[in-house]
C-alpha positions in Angstrom: 84.4 48.3 104.3 85.4 49.8 107.7 89.1 50.4 106.6 88.1 51.9 103.4 85.7 54.4 105.4 88.5 55.3 107.9 91.0 56.2 104.9 88.6 58.4 103.2 87.7 60.1 106.5 91.5 60.8 107.1 92.2 61.5 103.9 89.1 64.6 104.4 90.7 65.6 107.2 94.4 65.9 105.9 93.1 67.5 102.7 91.0 70.0 104.3 93.9 71.0 106.9 96.5 71.2 103.6 94.2 73.1 101.8 93.3 75.8 104.7 96.8 76.0 105.5 98.4 76.3 102.2 99.5 79.8 100.2 96.9 81.8 98.9 98.1 81.1 95.1 98.3 77.2 95.8 94.8 76.9 97.7 93.3 78.8 94.7 91.6 81.7 96.9 93.8 84.2 94.7 91.7 83.5 91.4 88.6 84.7 93.2 89.6 88.0 93.6 88.7 90.8 91.3 90.8 91.6 88.5 91.6 94.6 90.3 92.1 93.6 93.5 94.3 91.0 92.3 97.4 92.9 91.2 99.8 95.0 93.6 101.8 97.9 93.8 100.9 101.4 92.1 98.3 99.6 89.5 96.5 98.3 92.6 96.3 101.4 94.8 95.3 103.6 91.6 92.2 101.6 91.7 91.1 101.5 95.6 90.1 105.0 96.7 93.1 106.7 95.7 91.8 110.0 97.8 91.9 108.0 101.1 94.8 106.4 100.7 97.0 108.9 98.8 95.7 111.7 101.7 96.8 109.4 104.7 93.1 109.5 106.3 92.8 105.5 105.8 89.7 103.7 105.4 87.2 102.1 108.0 84.9 99.2 107.2 82.0 101.0 108.2 82.9 104.1 106.2 81.1 105.5 103.5 82.5 103.8 100.5 82.8 106.2 97.1 80.8 105.1 94.5 83.0 103.2 91.6 85.7 102.3 93.7 87.3 98.7 95.0 88.0 97.7 98.3 90.6 95.6 98.5 89.7 92.3 100.4 92.6 91.6 102.6 96.5 90.7 102.9 99.6 93.3 102.2 97.3 95.2 99.6 95.1 96.2 102.9 97.6 98.1 104.9 97.5 101.4 102.9 93.6 101.6 104.2 94.9 101.4 107.9 96.7 104.7 108.0 94.1 106.7 109.9 94.2 110.4 110.7 91.7 111.4 113.1 89.5 114.4 113.0 87.0 115.3 115.7 84.0 113.9 114.1 86.2 110.3 113.6 86.5 110.8 117.3 82.6 111.0 117.8 82.0 108.2 115.7 84.9 106.4 117.6 83.0 106.6 120.9 79.5 106.6 119.7 77.2 104.5 121.7 76.1 102.7 118.8 79.9 101.3 118.1 79.2 97.9 118.9 76.5 97.6 116.3 78.8 99.3 113.7 81.5 96.8 114.5 79.1 93.8 114.7 77.9 94.7 111.3 81.3 95.0 109.8 82.9 91.8 111.3 82.4 90.1 107.7 84.3 93.0 106.1 87.1 93.1 108.5 90.5 93.1 107.4 92.0 90.7 110.1 89.3 88.4 110.3 89.8 88.0 106.8 93.2 87.3 107.1 92.7 84.6 109.0 90.3 82.4 106.7 92.4 79.8 106.2 93.7 79.1 109.8 90.0 79.0 110.8 88.9 76.9 108.2 91.5 74.2 109.0 90.5 74.3 113.1 86.6 73.8 111.6 87.4 71.6 109.2 88.9 69.4 112.3 85.8 69.7 114.7 83.3 68.7 111.6 85.5 65.7 110.8 85.3 65.0 114.8 82.0 65.2 114.9 81.2 63.1 111.9 83.9 60.6 113.1 82.6 60.0 116.5 79.1 59.8 115.4 80.2 56.8 113.2 82.4 55.0 115.8 79.8 55.4 118.7 76.3 55.8 117.4 74.5 59.0 116.4 70.8 60.7 116.8 69.2 61.0 113.8 66.8 63.9 112.6 63.9 62.5 114.2 65.4 62.0 117.7 66.1 58.3 117.3 69.3 56.6 118.2 71.4 55.1 115.8 73.7 52.3 115.9 77.7 52.8 115.3 78.6 52.4 112.1 82.2 51.8 112.7 82.1 50.2 116.1 85.3 48.7 116.2 87.0 51.9 115.9 88.5 54.5 119.0 86.5 57.7 120.1 88.8 60.2 119.4 88.7 62.7 122.7 91.1 64.7 124.8 90.5 65.3 128.6 89.9 69.3 128.8 92.1 69.5 131.9 95.4 69.7 129.1 93.9 72.7 127.8 93.7 74.5 131.0 96.4 73.6 132.4 98.0 75.3 129.0 96.0 78.2 128.5 97.7 80.5 131.2 100.8 80.4 129.5 99.5 80.6 125.9 97.6 83.8 127.4 101.0 85.3 128.7 102.4 84.8 125.2 99.7 86.1 123.5 99.9 89.2 126.1 103.7 89.6 125.5 103.5 89.4 121.7 100.7 92.0 121.7 102.0 94.7 123.7 105.7 94.4 122.4 104.1 94.8 119.0 101.9 97.8 120.4 105.5 99.5 121.9 107.0 99.3 118.5 104.2 100.9 116.8 104.0 103.5 119.6 107.4 104.2 119.1 107.6 104.5 115.8 104.5 107.0 116.2 106.4 109.2 119.0 109.4 109.2 116.3 107.2 111.2 113.5 105.6 112.8 116.3 109.2 114.5 117.2 109.9 115.0 113.4 106.8 117.0 113.4 107.7 119.2 116.4 111.5 119.7 115.8 110.4 120.9 111.9 108.4 123.6 113.0 110.5 124.5 115.8 113.4 124.7 113.4 111.9 126.9 110.7 110.6 128.9 113.6 114.2 129.7 114.8 115.5 130.0 111.6 112.7 132.7 110.7 113.4 134.3 114.3 116.6 134.6 114.5 117.7 135.8 110.9 119.7 138.8 110.4 118.6 140.7 107.8 120.3 144.0 108.3 122.2 144.7 105.0 119.8 141.6 103.1 117.1 142.3 100.9 113.9 140.8 101.4 114.2 138.7 98.8 117.4 137.3 100.0 115.9 136.8 103.2 113.1 135.0 101.2 114.6 132.7 99.5 117.5 132.0 102.0 114.1 130.6 104.5 112.2 129.1 101.8 115.5 126.8 101.2 115.7 125.8 104.9 112.2 124.9 104.9 112.3 122.3 101.5 115.5 121.1 103.0 113.3 120.3 106.4 110.9 119.0 104.3 113.2 117.1 102.0 114.3 115.1 104.9 111.1 113.7 106.4 109.7 112.9 103.3 113.0 110.7 102.2 112.7 109.3 106.0 109.2 108.2 104.8 110.5 106.5 101.5 113.5 105.0 103.7 111.1 103.2 106.0 108.5 102.6 102.5 108.7 99.4 100.2 110.1 100.3 96.9 107.3 99.2 95.4 104.7 101.7 96.8 106.6 104.7 97.2 109.8 105.1 94.6 107.7 106.8 91.9 106.1 109.2 94.4 109.0 110.1 96.0 111.1 111.1 92.9 108.1 113.0 91.5 107.7 115.3 94.3 111.5 115.7 94.8 111.7 117.4 91.1 108.4 119.2 91.7 109.4 120.9 95.1 113.1 120.7 95.3 115.9 122.4 92.2 116.9 119.7 89.9 120.8 119.1 91.3 119.3 119.0 94.8 116.7 116.2 93.9 119.2 114.2 91.8 122.0 114.3 94.7 119.5 112.9 97.2 117.9 110.3 94.9 121.5 109.0 94.0 122.5 108.8 97.7 123.2 105.7 99.0 121.3 106.9 102.0 118.6 109.3 101.0 118.0 110.7 104.5 121.7 111.4 105.6 122.0 113.1 102.2 119.0 115.2 102.9 120.3 116.1 106.4 123.6 117.2 105.4 121.7 119.3 102.7 119.8 120.9 105.7 122.7 121.2 107.7 124.6 123.6 104.9 121.6 125.5 104.8 121.3 126.6 108.1 125.1 127.2 108.4 124.5 129.5 106.0 121.9 131.6 107.2 123.4 134.8 108.5 122.8 135.0 112.6 125.5 134.2 114.9 127.0 130.9 115.7 125.4 130.3 118.8 122.3 130.4 117.4 123.0 128.0 114.5 123.9 125.7 117.1 120.9 126.0 118.8 118.6 125.4 115.6 121.1 122.1 114.8 119.9 120.6 117.7 117.0 119.9 115.8 119.0 118.4 113.1 120.5 115.9 115.9 117.0 115.1 116.9 116.1 114.1 113.7 119.0 111.9 113.4 118.0 110.1 116.3 114.6 110.1 115.1 115.6 108.0 112.2 118.4 105.9 114.0 115.0 104.7 116.2 112.9 103.9 113.4 115.7 102.2 111.6 116.2 99.7 114.4 112.2 99.1 114.5 112.7 98.4 111.0 115.4 96.1 110.5 115.1 94.2 114.4 111.9 92.3 114.8 110.6 90.7 117.7 112.8 87.5 118.4 111.9 85.1 115.4 112.4 82.3 117.8 109.2 83.9 120.1 107.3 84.6 117.3 107.6 80.9 115.6 107.0 79.0 119.0 103.8 81.3 119.9 102.6 80.4 116.5 103.3 76.8 116.9 102.0 76.4 120.4 98.3 78.4 119.2 98.3 76.3 115.8 98.4 73.1 118.1 96.3 74.0 120.6 93.5 75.2 118.6 93.9 72.3 116.1 93.4 69.5 119.1 91.2 72.0 120.9 88.0 70.2 119.3 89.6 66.9 121.0 89.1 68.8 124.4 85.9 69.9 124.1 84.3 67.2 122.2 82.5 66.0 125.3 81.1 69.4 126.9 78.8 69.6 124.0 76.8 66.1 124.5 73.8 68.0 125.6 73.5 69.0 121.8 72.4 67.1 118.9 75.3 64.8 117.8 77.8 67.3 119.7 77.2 69.5 116.8 77.6 72.5 119.3 81.2 72.3 118.9 81.4 73.6 115.4 80.6 76.9 115.6 82.3 77.3 118.8 85.6 75.9 117.7 85.1 78.9 114.6 84.5 81.3 117.4 87.3 80.8 120.0 89.7 80.0 116.5 88.8 83.2 115.0 89.6 85.3 118.4 92.7 83.7 119.8 94.2 83.6 116.0 93.5 87.4 115.8 95.2 88.2 118.7 98.0 86.8 117.1 97.4 88.7 114.1 96.8 92.2 115.6 100.6 91.6 117.1 101.8 90.5 113.4 100.3 93.2 111.8 101.8 95.8 114.4 104.9 94.6 114.8 106.4 96.8 111.6 104.4 99.7 112.1 105.6 102.3 109.3 103.2 100.7 106.3 100.2 101.1 109.1 101.2 104.9 110.0 100.3 107.8 107.9 103.7 108.6 107.1 103.2 110.5 103.9 100.1 112.7 105.4 102.7 113.9 107.8 105.2 114.6 105.6 102.3 116.9 103.6 101.3 118.9 106.8 104.9 119.3 107.4 105.3 121.0 103.9 102.4 123.3 104.6 103.5 124.0 108.0 107.3 124.7 107.4 106.0 126.8 104.1 103.7 128.7 106.3 106.2 129.6 108.8 108.7 131.1 106.8 106.4 133.2 105.1 106.2 135.2 108.1 108.1 138.2 108.8 109.3 140.5 111.8 106.3 143.4 112.3 103.9 141.7 110.2 101.2 141.8 113.0 101.4 145.2 113.2 103.5 145.5 116.2 106.9 147.4 115.9 110.2 145.4 116.8 112.4 147.4 119.4 116.2 147.9 118.5 118.9 145.7 119.9 119.3 146.2 123.6 122.9 146.7 124.7 123.3 143.5 126.6 122.1 141.8 123.5 124.4 143.1 121.0 126.8 140.2 121.5 124.4 137.7 119.6 123.6 140.1 117.0 126.8 141.3 116.3 129.2 139.5 113.9 131.1 136.4 115.3 134.4 138.2 115.0 133.5 141.5 116.4 133.9 142.8 119.9 131.1 144.7 121.7 131.6 148.0 122.9 130.9 147.2 126.3 132.8 144.3 126.4 134.9 144.0 129.8 139.0 145.1 129.8 141.5 143.0 128.3 144.6 142.7 130.5 147.6 142.3 129.2 151.2 141.0 130.5 154.5 143.2 130.8 157.5 141.0 130.1 159.9 141.3 133.0 163.6 140.3 133.0 164.8 137.2 134.5 166.2 136.9 138.1 169.9 135.9 138.3 171.2 132.3 138.8 172.3 131.4 142.0 173.6 128.3 143.7 173.4 126.4 140.6 169.9 126.6 139.8 168.6 128.2 136.7 167.3 132.0 136.5 163.4 132.5 137.6 161.3 134.8 136.1 160.2 137.6 138.1 156.6 138.0 138.7 154.7 139.4 135.9 152.5 142.3 137.0 149.1 143.0 135.1 149.0 146.0 133.2 145.6 147.2 132.1 145.2 148.3 128.7 143.3 151.1 128.2 139.5 150.5 128.1 137.0 150.9 124.8 134.9 153.5 125.0 131.2 152.1 127.0 128.2 152.5 125.0 125.5 154.4 127.1 123.2 152.2 128.6 119.8 152.9 127.2 117.4 150.9 129.9 117.2 152.4 132.9 116.8 149.1 134.9 120.0 147.9 133.1 121.7 150.7 134.4 120.4 150.0 138.1 121.9 146.3 137.9 125.2 147.4 136.5 125.8 149.9 139.4 124.8 147.3 141.7 127.1 144.8 140.0 130.2 147.4 140.4 128.9 147.8 144.2 129.3 144.2 144.9 132.6 144.1 143.0 134.0 146.5 145.2 133.2 145.2 148.4 134.2 141.5 147.4 138.1 140.6 148.9 140.7 141.3 146.3 141.0 138.2 143.6 144.6 137.1 142.7 146.6 139.1 139.8 146.0 137.9 136.2 141.8 137.7 136.4 139.1 139.4 135.1 135.6 140.1 136.9 134.2 138.0 134.4 135.2 134.8 137.0 132.1 135.7 138.9 129.3 135.4 136.5 
């Protein structure tokens, strides 16, 4: 009889632990979901608060849920709901003095805790089984407070010294801290990459608009050129978003947006490319190079394109290179074994509670908190599916299109004509400004006769100053004074060697 009871207890513990750690498809939890939430992909997102997830504003467990929508219970399908973009109202609620009440009320709706249900269930099953088993082998207290005899007195009582967990807890804490810090750094770097994209898309379109040389260009042509630059800028960030997102979530929306905003041929070339962000960057480079402006100004605009490439490479590194797997797996094994054995070490600490029953709720709380830290690190490790990248792309499109819609002088202030000292930057690349410095030409001289068997040596070449071009009048008095001062400094300076121009002093 005793052996049968022991085997029954062991089987109960094994079955509960196996069920708790089994995949959801095996444990039967997936069948309990509503039909609309058991599906994945675009069909799921279409039925779960589309105005929140599509707009990138995310969803919080204490937000007001629109009527007729379904909340995703947890798992991968919940990640789109974490793409929060805060406003001032959100920040007020975030730092509200009642935030602890909100968070505690929503604890059962927490996505992090719902993802840990199986792990916490396993630890709870062991704690419950341990209380029952030790009560059978060591005696128990009935509901009236009377002492009951041991049912299985010949079996050993299962406990472990608490010192074993006290000694190992600092090591476990360090591993958890390193895990969460590393994951947050990856999230922070990904967010900064998108911050750089936002900043430099605005900077690029601003410079393109300001540097555009519209002399001899119709307003329609100017608007078309700048509009093309803005669309190519948006096409890159949208292609980058698709490059960093799961195909089943974003491919259809990506194609639809490209065909809606871009010319058909350009959209087809980006979609057909093996590396879509690279193709979009190439189109942007072509668009910048086609703008009528001096090449030095084009080079300044191209610096933003280089930053886009750096942001893309940094994001690809984060996406393709996780935290070293041996670290992640060792931490998961360490934490799981530590928590599964923790009830054995804590059993004697609850001897003052009825049949050590306090062990069970304490185990639930401790397991939830520690498993939750590891879960947060895992969720942050791949940051792109929790970043509101679609909201970033939509804002970039709106801002870029607004910037290129502005034109010089539309604020009511007339622009001054180009100053003489700035003419170099607004002239054609191959033209020479009127106030360019004199150019020295060298007249050929006959070679000296050979002597003592040495080859003939060319005589020193005397510089011949070419006729200077007519100097354009200087319009600004300050510029005239600066030019006079420059000439005075050059006249008092020691003579330079032949063959050098006064530009060497600049």
